Phi, psi and omega in degrees: 000134177243158178282121182293163176300142183284334184289139174051057183294140173080357183260122178289149179289152177225156185222142176254129180291139176259113182241123182299129177083006183287151175294125185297320180299319179293322179296318179296320177298318179296321180294318178297321179293321183284329188252014175284229178270007178085356182257124178305148185302130178201133178275352184253138172289156180232149170241131179253131181238125177259123178253125179223034181086193184295131182300133176084357182265162182278339179252186179199135182268346188209114178245108183201154173250120182250131180254127188238130173279114190291321180300329183252347186057037176261140175282121181264337179195145172234125184245126177293137179241124181287174176107172179227158177075203187287152172209163184228152185238137176210154179245126183273174184298342178266005177090357179285151182257129179253119172255107181268126182268119175269316181085175176297155183296336181260004180204076184301145172255159179241145171107167177224154174247140177252136178233150174287167177301337178272355178096010177281136178291128182255317186192160166255136184238130178284132177233251177202176189283135177069047185288146175257186185300133179290145172235158190230123181192154177058031176083001184229166169260145181231128179235116176272137187232152177285329174063297177204187185283353188242332181210154177262187179210155179231116178266135179243121187239130177292124183290340178278309184268342185064020178262150176299140179283326178246155183299323177227151177300152179287127178290139179247113179235146178256124190297330183268012185210152174266007179228138170214096182260109187299134177243336178190167177211150179201187180247146171233085188067240179263015179247155179258133179247126178236123179256150180198162176281136177234181185303323188249018179143251182221149178226156179232132174254136178243118183243146182254010179087001178253187178275002180293150179297139181289155172281135180246138179231123183263131176242166179274230182293110181195157173216097183276085185277348179222133176238126181238168180239143172222095184061239180271003184255155170252141180236120183246133181262130183263101185289353181251007185296330181278356181269349184259132179250145357287162179305144180087002180296320178237153186288150173284323185221143169239143174247130181248128186221154166073181177214112003295159188291131174250130181254129177243128178273136181234146177258131180227240172251143182303137178054062178294123183267332180204163182192175179206144179262128177234105185063237179262011182248140173251124174255132182230157171244112181262140184194125180284328176220178183263013184249319180287180182277138177287156175244128182260154179205157175244131183237136176281121175247003176212183187281338187258039178209154176238164180284158177206152182089195005291149181241096175292154175236152181274353182278118177284143179143179183253127172281105189271333183198156176223152177210168180216153171261011183103343177227300180281154178241129181249143184231131170267118184244125176259117183269144182281349186287309179192164178297333180298337181269350177294154177179177176258127184241155171255131181268126173287113187283001175255331184239343183083004179289146180252135176238123180291127178253327183204126174283123182205128188273147165063028180286128181239352177204154183225152172214145182246144174231126180286162175289152176275171188289336181217165177150188183272000000 
C-alpha cells in the first residue's frame, strides 16, 4: 500500500478529446461536462436501489440496479446486475456507481462493476474475494474483502485509471487473533477503518494508507456490520447489541475519533442493522431478527443534534438499508409477507413514522445522488 498523492483527493481524472478542426466552443462544453463532478446534468435528485434478494441470505432472487427520480418517485431505469448472493452499492466522488460483488458465503465472488449515473456499464474492476462496500478517500477507492476464513484483504484502486495500486491486495491480519473475518469498512477522516470478527468478539483495524502497520483495537461481544463516517470520525453499528442480556451491557454504536483513537460508546436502538448520518445526527434501524418490526432511533454524533426515539414501528420486516438526501431519510424495508409488500419508505425524523414511497422488491442497498446545478 502506498500513500496516495495529496492533491485533488477523490477526484477521477478527466480528458478532453483533441479533434482537428473542431469547434472550440463545443470542445470547451465537452470538457466542462467531463471535468465537472462527473455526473451528467440533471435538475432532479436520484435514488439508486440495489436489489440482491433477501438481505443477509446467501442467495438472491433478483439482482438489479434501479434508478429512481426522487421528485416523482418514478423508476427511470432498471439495469440487470449479474452475480449471486450479496452485493454492495456506493457512489464515488465523480458520481459513478460501484457495485461490489461479495457472492454467497460459501462461494465468494471477486470484483466490482462500475455504472454511470444513468446506469450504463462502464467497467469491471478487480478487487478481492468477498468484497464489501467500497469507500473513497485519498484519491482512491478501497474495498475490504473477507478473502478467506482466516484473514481479510484490502484492495486499493486508482480512481482515474481503475487499476489496482498494488500488485496484490493488502493482507488484513489482527495481531491478537488467528482469525479476521471482515464485516464492514469505512473512513475516519483520511484513515480507513476495517471491522471484522476475531476469536474473542470483534476487532477494528485503522490504516492510514501507507505501508505502516495498522492500529488494532479489540472489542468484546460485537458485530460491526455497518461503518459510517461523520467528518473526521468513524461510526460503527453493533448488530449484536440486542442479543446480550441484560440490555445495555454492550454498546449499540461506537464512535471512533482522533489520534490516538478515542472510542465513545453510544446508546441507540438494540442491534442496529443499518443507519445513516444526517448532519450531526445518526439515524439507525435496530432489529434483533428480520421478522419482527424494526425500531428506529436518532443518536447525536455531533454537537448540533439531539437524541430521539426509540420509535417502534408496526410494520414487520427487515430494514435492509438507509440513505439520505441531507434532510429526508429513506429506508428499504423487506417484508416477510411477500415481495409485493417490500418497498422504499420515508422516515419521519421527528416521530419515526414510515410512509411508503415506492413498492420495490428485495432492495438491500441504497445510494443518493444530488441534482446538478444545470440540466434538462
